[in-house]
C-alpha positions, 0 to 999 in steps of 0.5 A: 517550457515554463510552468505555472505557479506551484498549485496548493495541493499535496505533492502526489496530487501534482498535475501531470505537466509538473511530473512530465516537466520534471522528468524531462529536465535535469535536476538543476533545471527543476523549479525549487517548488517541484524539488520541495515536492520531491523532498516531501515525497521522500524520494530523489525522483518524481513518483506517482503516489497511489494513496487510494484505500480502494486498491484491490485486495482479498483475504482468506483465513485459517484458525490461526492465520489471515492471508491477505493479498494486495494486488499491485504489479511490479513491486520493487522487492528491495525498496518495499517496506511492510511494517506489522503493528498490533492492529495495523499494517503499514505499507510503502510499496514502490514499483518499477514502472517506467517512465514514472514509477508508482508508489502505493502507501497505506495504513491498513487498520486490521479487524483483530490484533496480530502477532507482529513477530510471527507475521510475514510477507512475500512479494510476487509478480502481481501482488503482495501476500501478507500472512498475519498470525492472529493473536486471539485466534478468533474469526475475522468477518472482514480484513479492515476494521473500517470495512462494513460488517456483512453479517455473514458467518464464515466457516473455518475448517470442515462442517459437521455432519448432522 
């Protein structure tokens, strides 16, 4: 099977025929432009890259912590990378899907600053759960700084009695 010329697009936007053909052929038979796409992805095998910021996520908070969940099934625990930065979360989450593994990469701009040394994460069967320790202790109306503010007031703790 002969593939048409390599399209002018990012490696993760390759049409399915490139991905499927690369999976069927041994590495030496894969065209050089497809191998370049593999190198650009930083992987030895072809993966389907999920770069959509619209990946389902949710969060709740306490006075000192924000607990965020990023829903993605079959995350490879050994290969997953979560990097905490002052006001950003960098995710690189490969999955163990077959026949073509998927990879979710995202830079999540956070609403407030966090304590990177105390923040932690857990990989569960259907999600990544991140515990972000707030640096200032303020309430976050949204998780991402690029989300639209809703104008809602979030109650933390027990409401007082009148």
